[in-house]
C-alpha positions in Angstrom: -167.2 161.4 -44.9 -166.9 157.6 -44.4 -163.5 155.8 -44.3 -163.8 154.3 -47.7 -164.8 157.5 -49.4 -162.0 159.4 -47.7 -159.4 156.9 -48.7 -160.6 156.6 -52.3 -159.7 160.3 -52.7 -156.4 159.9 -51.0 -155.6 156.9 -53.1 -156.5 158.7 -56.3 -154.2 161.6 -55.4 -151.3 159.5 -54.2 -151.2 156.5 -56.6 -148.0 156.3 -58.7 -147.3 154.2 -61.8 -144.0 152.3 -62.1 -142.5 151.1 -65.4 -140.8 147.7 -64.8 -138.4 145.9 -67.1 -136.3 142.8 -67.4 -133.4 142.2 -69.8 -132.5 139.2 -71.9 -129.5 138.4 -74.1 -129.5 136.5 -77.3 -127.1 133.9 -78.6 -124.0 134.9 -80.6 -125.9 134.2 -83.8 -128.7 136.5 -82.8 -126.2 139.2 -82.1 -124.8 138.8 -85.5 -128.3 139.0 -87.1 -129.0 142.1 -85.0 -125.9 143.7 -86.4 -127.2 143.2 -89.9 -130.4 145.1 -89.3 -130.9 148.6 -90.8 -129.2 151.4 -88.8 -131.7 153.6 -86.9 -131.3 157.3 -86.5 -130.6 158.7 -83.1 -134.2 160.0 -83.0 -135.6 156.6 -83.8 -133.5 154.9 -81.2 -135.0 157.1 -78.4 -138.6 156.5 -79.2 -139.0 153.3 -77.1 -138.9 152.6 -73.3 -135.4 152.7 -71.9 -133.5 153.0 -68.7 -133.0 156.7 -68.0 -129.4 157.9 -67.9 -127.9 154.7 -69.4 -126.5 153.7 -72.8 -125.3 150.5 -74.3 -122.2 150.8 -76.4 -120.9 148.3 -79.0 -117.3 148.9 -79.9 -115.8 148.1 -83.3 -113.7 145.5 -81.5 -113.1 144.3 -77.9 -111.4 147.2 -76.1 -109.1 146.9 -73.1 -110.3 148.7 -70.0 -107.8 151.6 -70.4 -109.1 152.1 -74.0 -112.7 152.2 -72.8 -111.9 154.5 -69.9 -110.3 157.0 -72.3 -113.6 157.2 -74.2 -115.6 157.4 -71.0 -113.5 160.3 -69.7 -114.0 162.2 -72.9 -117.8 161.9 -72.7 -118.4 162.0 -68.9 -119.5 158.3 -68.6 -119.2 155.6 -66.0 -119.0 151.9 -66.8 -121.8 149.9 -65.2 -121.0 146.6 -66.8 -119.1 145.0 -69.7 -119.8 141.9 -71.9 -118.0 139.8 -74.5 -114.5 140.7 -73.3 -115.0 144.4 -73.8 -117.1 144.4 -77.1 -120.1 145.8 -75.3 -120.4 148.1 -72.3 -123.3 149.5 -70.3 -122.6 153.0 -69.2 -124.3 155.8 -67.2 -123.9 159.5 -67.7 -122.2 161.3 -64.9 -123.4 164.8 -65.5 -126.9 163.8 -66.7 -126.4 165.5 -70.0 -128.8 164.9 -73.0 -128.7 161.1 -73.6 -129.5 161.3 -77.3 -126.7 163.9 -77.9 -124.2 161.8 -76.0 -125.1 158.7 -78.1 -124.6 160.9 -81.3 -121.2 162.1 -80.0 -120.1 158.5 -79.3 -121.0 157.4 -82.8 -118.3 159.8 -84.0 -115.7 157.8 -82.2 -113.7 155.5 -84.5 -113.8 152.7 -81.8 -117.6 152.9 -81.4 -119.8 150.9 -83.7 -123.1 151.5 -82.0 -124.6 153.5 -79.1 -128.1 153.1 -78.1 -130.4 153.4 -75.0 -130.5 150.6 -72.4 -133.9 149.4 -73.6 -136.6 148.0 -71.3 -138.0 144.7 -72.6 -141.3 143.8 -70.9 -141.6 140.3 -69.7 -144.5 138.3 -71.2 -144.3 135.6 -68.6 -147.7 134.5 -67.3 -148.5 131.2 -65.4 -150.6 128.8 -67.4 -152.4 127.6 -64.3 -156.1 127.3 -65.2 -157.5 129.7 -62.6 -154.6 132.2 -62.7 -156.8 134.8 -64.4 -159.0 134.8 -61.3 -156.1 135.9 -59.1 -156.1 139.6 -59.9 -153.8 140.4 -57.0 -150.8 138.9 -58.7 -150.8 141.6 -61.3 -151.5 144.3 -58.7 -148.4 143.4 -56.7 -146.2 142.9 -59.8 -145.7 139.2 -59.1 -145.3 138.1 -62.8 -142.3 140.5 -63.1 -140.8 139.2 -59.8 -141.1 135.6 -61.0 -138.6 136.4 -63.8 -136.0 136.7 -61.0 -137.2 134.0 -58.7 -140.3 131.9 -58.0 -139.1 131.0 -54.6 -136.4 128.7 -53.3 -136.9 125.3 -51.8 -134.4 126.4 -49.1 -137.0 128.9 -47.8 -139.8 127.7 -45.5 -143.0 129.6 -44.6 -144.9 128.4 -41.5 -148.6 128.6 -41.9 -149.8 128.8 -38.3 -153.5 128.5 -38.7 -156.3 126.0 -38.7 -154.5 123.3 -40.5 -153.9 122.7 -44.1 -155.1 120.0 -46.6 -151.6 118.6 -47.2 -152.9 116.2 -49.8 -154.0 119.1 -52.1 -152.2 118.8 -55.4 -151.0 122.4 -55.1 -148.7 121.4 -52.2 -147.3 118.1 -53.5 -143.7 117.4 -52.3 -143.5 120.8 -50.6 -144.9 120.2 -47.1 -142.2 120.0 -44.3 -142.4 119.3 -40.6 -146.3 119.6 -40.2 -147.5 119.9 -36.6 -150.7 119.9 -34.8 -150.1 122.0 -31.7 -153.5 121.1 -30.3 -153.0 117.3 -30.3 -149.2 117.1 -30.4 -149.3 115.0 -33.5 -148.5 115.5 -37.2 -152.1 114.8 -38.3 -153.7 118.1 -39.4 -157.4 119.0 -40.0 -158.1 120.0 -43.6 -159.2 123.5 -42.6 -160.6 125.8 -45.2 -159.0 129.0 -43.8 -155.5 127.5 -43.4 -155.6 125.8 -46.8 -156.7 129.0 -48.5 -153.8 130.9 -46.7 -151.3 128.3 -47.7 -152.3 128.5 -51.4 -151.9 132.2 -51.5 -148.3 131.8 -50.2 -147.2 128.8 -52.2 -149.6 127.1 -54.5 -147.6 125.4 -57.2 -147.0 127.0 -60.6 -147.8 123.7 -62.4 -150.1 124.6 -65.2 -153.3 123.7 -63.2 -155.4 125.4 -60.5 -153.9 128.6 -59.0 -150.5 130.1 -58.3 -149.0 131.2 -55.0 -146.9 134.4 -54.6 -143.9 132.2 -53.9 -144.8 128.9 -55.7 -141.5 127.1 -55.0 -141.0 127.7 -51.3 -141.6 125.0 -48.7 -144.7 125.2 -46.5 -144.8 124.2 -42.8 -148.5 123.8 -41.8 -149.2 124.1 -38.1 -152.7 123.8 -36.6 -153.5 125.9 -33.5 -157.3 125.9 -33.7 -159.8 123.7 -31.9 -163.1 124.6 -33.5 -163.3 128.3 -34.0 -160.8 129.3 -31.3 -157.1 129.0 -30.7 -155.6 129.9 -27.3 -152.5 132.1 -26.8 -150.4 129.3 -25.3 -151.0 126.9 -28.1 -150.2 129.7 -30.6 -147.0 130.6 -28.7 -146.0 126.9 -28.7 -146.6 126.8 -32.5 -144.6 129.9 -33.0 -141.6 128.5 -31.0 -141.9 125.2 -32.8 -141.8 126.9 -36.2 -138.8 129.0 -35.2 -136.9 126.0 -33.8 -137.7 123.9 -36.9 -136.1 126.5 -39.2 -139.1 128.4 -40.6 -137.9 131.5 -42.3 -141.3 133.3 -42.2 -144.3 132.8 -39.9 -147.7 133.7 -41.2 -150.3 134.5 -38.5 -153.7 135.1 -40.1 -155.6 135.5 -36.8 -155.7 137.7 -33.7 -157.4 139.2 -30.7 -157.8 142.7 -29.2 -156.3 141.4 -26.0 -152.6 141.8 -25.5 -150.8 138.6 -24.6 -147.4 138.5 -22.9 -146.7 134.9 -24.0 -147.5 135.8 -27.6 -145.0 138.8 -27.4 -142.4 136.5 -26.0 -142.9 133.9 -28.7 -142.9 136.4 -31.5 -139.7 138.0 -30.1 -138.2 134.5 -29.7 -138.9 133.7 -33.4 -137.5 137.0 -34.6 -134.3 136.5 -32.6 -134.0 133.0 -34.1 -134.1 134.7 -37.6 -137.8 134.3 -38.6 -139.9 137.1 -40.1 -143.3 137.3 -38.3 -146.3 138.6 -40.3 -149.8 139.0 -38.9 -153.3 140.1 -40.0 -154.6 143.4 -38.8 -158.2 142.2 -38.3 -161.5 142.6 -40.1 -163.8 144.8 -38.1 -163.1 148.3 -39.6 -161.8 149.6 -36.2 -158.6 151.2 -35.1 -158.1 149.2 -31.9 -154.8 147.4 -31.6 -155.1 143.8 -32.8 -152.7 141.2 -31.6 -150.2 139.7 -32.5 -150.2 142.2 -35.4 -149.9 145.1 -33.0 -146.8 143.6 -31.3 -143.5 145.5 -32.0 -141.3 143.8 -34.6 -144.3 142.0 -36.1 -145.4 143.1 -39.6 -149.1 144.1 -39.4 -151.0 143.9 -42.7 -154.2 145.6 -43.7 -156.3 144.7 -46.7 -156.9 146.6 -50.0 -159.2 146.0 -52.9 -158.5 145.9 -56.7 -158.7 149.7 -56.8 -155.9 150.0 -54.3 -158.2 151.3 -51.6 -158.6 150.1 -48.1 -161.4 147.6 -47.9 -164.5 148.4 -45.9 -163.8 145.6 -43.4 -160.0 146.1 -42.8 -158.9 147.3 -39.4 -156.5 150.3 -39.4 -154.5 152.3 -36.8 -151.1 153.2 -35.6 -149.8 149.6 -35.7 -150.4 149.0 -39.4 -147.1 148.4 -41.3 -148.1 147.2 -44.8 -151.2 146.7 -46.9 -151.9 144.0 -49.5 -154.8 142.8 -51.6 -157.4 141.0 -49.4 -160.7 141.2 -51.2 -162.0 138.5 -53.6 -158.9 136.4 -53.3 -159.1 133.1 -55.1 -157.0 130.3 -53.7 -156.9 126.7 -52.6 -159.6 124.9 -50.5 -159.9 121.4 -49.1 -160.4 118.3 -51.3 -158.5 119.7 -54.3 -160.9 122.6 -54.7 -160.7 126.4 -54.9 -162.7 129.3 -53.6 -162.8 133.1 -53.0 -162.3 134.6 -49.6 -162.0 138.1 -48.2 -160.0 139.4 -45.2 -156.8 140.6 -43.8 -156.2 136.9 -43.4 -155.8 136.8 -47.2 -153.6 140.0 -47.4 -151.2 138.6 -44.8 -150.0 135.6 -46.8 -149.4 137.8 -49.8 -146.9 139.7 -47.7 -145.5 136.4 -46.5 -145.1 135.3 -50.1 -143.3 138.5 -50.9 -141.0 138.0 -47.9 -140.4 134.4 -49.2 -139.2 135.8 -52.6 -136.9 138.3 -50.9 -135.3 135.6 -48.8 -135.1 133.3 -51.9 -132.9 135.9 -53.5 -130.9 136.6 -50.3 -131.4 133.9 -47.6 -128.9 135.6 -45.2 -131.0 138.7 -44.6 -132.1 139.3 -41.0 -135.8 139.8 -40.2 -135.1 143.5 -39.8 -133.5 143.7 -43.2 -136.4 141.9 -44.9 -138.9 144.2 -43.1 -137.0 147.3 -44.2 -136.9 146.1 -47.8 -140.7 145.4 -47.8 -141.5 148.8 -46.3 -139.2 150.8 -48.5 -140.3 149.1 -51.7 -144.1 149.4 -51.1 -146.4 151.6 -53.2 -147.4 154.6 -51.2 -151.2 154.9 -50.9 -153.4 157.3 -48.9 -151.6 160.1 -47.1 -148.0 160.8 -48.1 -145.5 158.3 -46.5 -146.9 156.2 -43.6 -150.5 156.4 -42.7 -152.9 154.4 -40.4 -154.7 152.6 -43.3 -151.9 151.4 -45.6 -149.0 151.6 -43.3 -145.8 152.2 -45.4 -147.8 151.2 -48.5 -149.1 148.3 -50.5 -146.6 145.6 -51.1 -144.9 145.3 -54.5 -142.9 142.1 -54.9 -141.0 143.2 -58.0 -139.8 146.4 -56.3 -139.0 144.4 -53.2 -136.8 142.0 -55.2 -135.1 144.9 -57.0 -134.3 146.4 -53.6 -132.9 143.1 -52.3 -129.1 142.9 -52.4 -127.4 139.9 -53.8 -126.0 137.7 -50.9 -122.7 137.2 -52.7 -121.0 139.6 -55.0 -118.6 138.7 -57.8 -115.3 137.2 -56.7 -112.4 139.5 -57.4 -108.9 138.1 -58.0 -105.7 140.1 -58.3 -104.5 137.6 -60.9 -106.0 135.0 -63.2 -102.6 133.3 -63.7 -100.6 132.8 -60.5 -96.8 132.3 -60.8 -96.0 130.2 -57.8 -92.8 131.2 -56.0 -93.8 130.5 -52.4 -93.8 134.2 -51.6 -96.3 135.7 -54.1 -99.9 135.8 -53.0 -103.2 135.3 -54.8 -105.7 137.7 -53.3 -109.4 136.8 -53.5 -112.2 139.1 -52.2 -116.0 139.1 -52.3 -118.6 141.5 -51.0 -121.6 140.0 -49.1 -124.9 141.1 -47.7 -126.6 139.5 -44.8 -125.7 137.6 -41.7 -123.5 134.6 -42.4 -120.2 132.9 -41.8 -117.7 132.3 -44.6 -115.3 129.5 -45.5 -112.8 130.0 -48.3 -110.7 127.3 -49.8 -108.7 126.4 -53.0 -109.8 123.4 -55.0 -107.9 121.6 -57.8 -109.3 120.6 -61.2 -110.8 117.5 -59.6 -112.8 119.5 -57.1 -110.7 118.5 -54.2 -110.0 121.0 -51.4 -106.2 121.4 -51.3 -105.9 124.3 -48.9 -108.4 126.0 -46.6 -107.7 129.7 -46.2 -110.6 130.9 -44.1 -113.0 128.8 -42.0 -116.3 129.9 -40.5 -115.3 133.6 -40.2 -117.7 136.5 -40.0 -117.4 139.1 -42.8 -115.3 142.1 -42.2 -116.3 145.5 -43.7 -119.0 143.9 -45.8 -117.0 141.1 -47.3 -114.4 138.4 -47.2 -110.8 138.5 -48.2 -108.3 135.6 -48.4 -104.7 135.1 -49.5 -103.0 132.1 -50.9 -99.2 131.7 -51.3 -99.5 128.7 -53.6 -98.7 126.1 -50.9 -100.6 122.9 -50.2 -101.5 121.8 -46.7 -98.2 119.8 -46.5 -96.2 122.9 -47.2 -95.2 122.0 -50.7 -95.9 124.2 -53.7 -98.9 123.4 -55.8 -98.2 121.9 -59.2 -99.1 123.8 -62.3 -102.7 123.5 -63.5 -106.3 124.8 -63.2 -107.6 125.7 -59.8 -110.6 127.5 -58.3 -111.0 129.7 -55.3 -114.3 128.8 -53.5 -116.4 131.0 -51.2 -119.0 129.1 -49.1 -121.3 131.3 -47.0 -123.8 129.8 -44.6 -125.9 130.4 -41.6 -127.9 128.0 -39.4 -130.5 127.5 -42.1 -128.8 127.4 -45.5 -125.7 127.9 -47.5 -124.5 129.3 -50.9 -121.3 128.6 -52.8 -119.5 130.6 -55.5 -116.2 129.9 -57.2 -113.7 131.6 -59.5 -111.2 129.8 -61.7 -107.5 130.6 -62.1 -104.4 129.0 -63.4 -101.2 128.1 -61.5 -97.9 128.4 -63.3 -94.8 127.2 -61.6 -92.3 130.1 -61.5 -89.6 129.0 -59.2 -86.4 131.0 -58.8 -83.7 129.1 -60.7 -81.3 127.0 -58.7 -78.2 124.9 -59.6 -76.9 122.4 -57.1 -73.6 120.7 -57.6 -73.1 117.2 -56.3 -70.0 118.3 -54.5 -68.2 121.6 -53.8 -64.7 120.2 -54.3 -63.1 117.7 -56.8 -59.5 116.4 -56.8 -58.0 114.9 -60.0 -54.6 114.0 -61.4 -53.2 116.6 -63.8 -51.7 113.8 -65.8 -55.0 111.8 -66.1 -56.3 111.5 -69.6 -59.9 110.7 -68.6 -60.7 114.1 -67.1 -63.5 114.7 -64.6 -67.3 114.8 -64.7 -69.1 117.1 -62.3 -72.8 116.2 -61.6 -75.3 119.1 -61.0 -79.0 119.4 -60.7 -81.3 122.3 -61.9 -84.9 122.8 -60.6 -86.3 124.2 -63.8 -85.5 124.6 -67.5 -82.5 126.8 -67.8 -79.9 128.1 -70.2 -76.7 126.9 -68.6 -73.1 128.3 -69.0 -70.1 126.5 -67.5 -66.4 127.5 -67.5 -63.2 126.7 -65.6 -61.1 129.6 -64.1 -57.6 129.6 -62.6 -56.6 131.0 -59.2 -56.4 134.5 -60.5 -59.9 134.3 -61.9 -58.7 134.1 -65.5 -60.8 132.0 -67.9 -59.2 128.7 -68.7 -61.8 127.0 -70.8 -65.5 127.3 -71.6 -67.3 124.0 -71.2 -70.9 125.0 -72.0 -72.5 128.2 -73.3 -76.2 129.0 -72.7 -77.2 125.4 -73.3 -80.9 124.7 -72.8 -81.3 122.0 -70.2 -84.5 120.6 -68.7 -85.1 120.4 -64.9 -83.1 117.3 -63.8 -79.5 116.2 -63.1 -76.8 116.8 -65.7 -73.0 116.4 -66.0 -70.4 118.9 -67.1 -67.0 117.4 -68.3 -63.5 119.0 -68.1 -60.6 117.1 -69.7 -58.0 119.2 -67.8 -57.0 121.3 -70.8 -57.3 124.9 -71.7 -59.0 126.4 -74.8 -56.0 125.4 -76.9 -56.2 121.8 -75.7 -53.0 122.2 -73.7 -52.8 120.2 -70.4 -53.1 122.4 -67.4 -50.4 122.2 -64.7 -51.1 121.2 -61.1 -52.9 123.8 -59.0 -56.2 125.1 -57.9 -59.1 125.9 -60.3 -62.7 126.7 -60.1 -65.7 125.4 -62.1 -68.4 128.1 -62.3 -71.9 127.1 -63.6 -74.6 129.8 -64.2 -78.2 129.1 -65.2 -80.6 131.7 -66.6 -84.4 131.3 -67.0 -86.8 133.0 -69.4 -87.4 135.9 -66.9 -83.6 136.5 -66.9 -83.3 135.3 -63.3 -80.0 133.6 -62.6 -78.5 131.0 -60.3 -74.8 130.0 -59.9 -73.0 127.0 -58.4 -69.2 126.8 -57.9 -67.0 123.7 -57.5 -63.3 123.9 -56.4 -61.0 121.7 -58.5 -57.5 120.6 -57.4 -55.2 119.1 -60.0 -52.2 117.2 -58.4 
């Protein structure tokens, strides 16, 4: 039995179909209109495609978390997400009981207005590029569904180390960075057919004309290593090191030899240590001999499949194969603004490079090893179960790869949305992260100015960052009341991301009363009395009274009088409550201030009448 026949049977037995979805949310008006639609029975609700084990609940009114949790506990549910301040909740079933029955039971709850499956809505997105229909491989690798999440980031760069690229092709406009000709040492590149075709597979623009690349918005770094039909290992190694040093995130190597090269292994290892993902073609001679640089450890080796998800008749195979991708009848860019079909593992490799570009566009802080693991684990298993020598770990699936890619930055959690500044209370801010990065955390005011740096250039601890703020500015004073944001900035040597969460500062100082003096002397016979100046630090209800030496009340001067934060005076005319002049002796003025939280402050002034 020939290789192709043997693999067709294996592929037919092992192919799996995957249902993929994306969600969208309407405006508030659309939600209202939806609520006016006829009510469906439980049976009717569960006829469509939906996420298994999940329900979406609409409550009769926004419920607080404790109210929602009480309902969940009763029905064995876990909350996965909440919208509209608690009006909607996405829940999963803990015990995997019958979904329709659980929905029916929930509808009996007074607080539940609606319970329905978490429906899968299929994306209808399709590029309008004129030759897109000739690019059958996009549908095969689930690219259209991946593009709903990202079409690539301009922060991600893929180096096309090949025979040069026609950089003036309209598909690459404004996206070529740091081109290099490793043969001549210049930036002038030959418009090579092979290199131009490879570059288009990775990143041809999604601009309504021509073709579309797997990652149409990434940057491309074209590097020529060929002189005629050949490229030597030294020149290739130089190109690999150049690309890594210039910040290329992914290196596409659509060439090779059956001869092992130490310098190529060094260069590949160098690039990987610098953070680049290295992807190489397996070769096109239908043999199992190791093909380099694809057969190097840590390099992703790619074999080629056809539209039937079978290994092509030309693709190499063997123990070094890691992934497979479409490589037959691939339509892409060609020099002089043209397009053409090509076959080969050279075409399969840039499809994997494009997939890696999308993964890194979602999370640019992943290491090459993490990107590799995601691509392997998300691939579609073909041929023999699990890894095999023809398909490696499987045929690449970009939508599944993106779904398996963790977000680089989680949501920022705050222990309070309104901070009462006392100088001793702390705002706690935390955020989970995924990938290799350093983090800086600071507080900014409503004008966007950094008023206090809390963490600077630190590595994450236990998968995240945590910072505390006591409400003080850099100069040690307390922050004034107002709107602020806690800002998390993560970065590596290539790119950065920023996320922020707003909160409010409310001044909540402990009350304080400060008398201008702690002792006053006055004549008992004086008619003008005495004024005592005092200052309060916040709005208080102030009570003031005079007491004799035995602590007996002589006269109330002020009773819970509301006073603003500033200096005030309290007056005593030297009489008691009956307006009788008090004799010579020692007295004490006691002033007490109370705030809205019932916190109190007291000041005492000794008075001598002589």
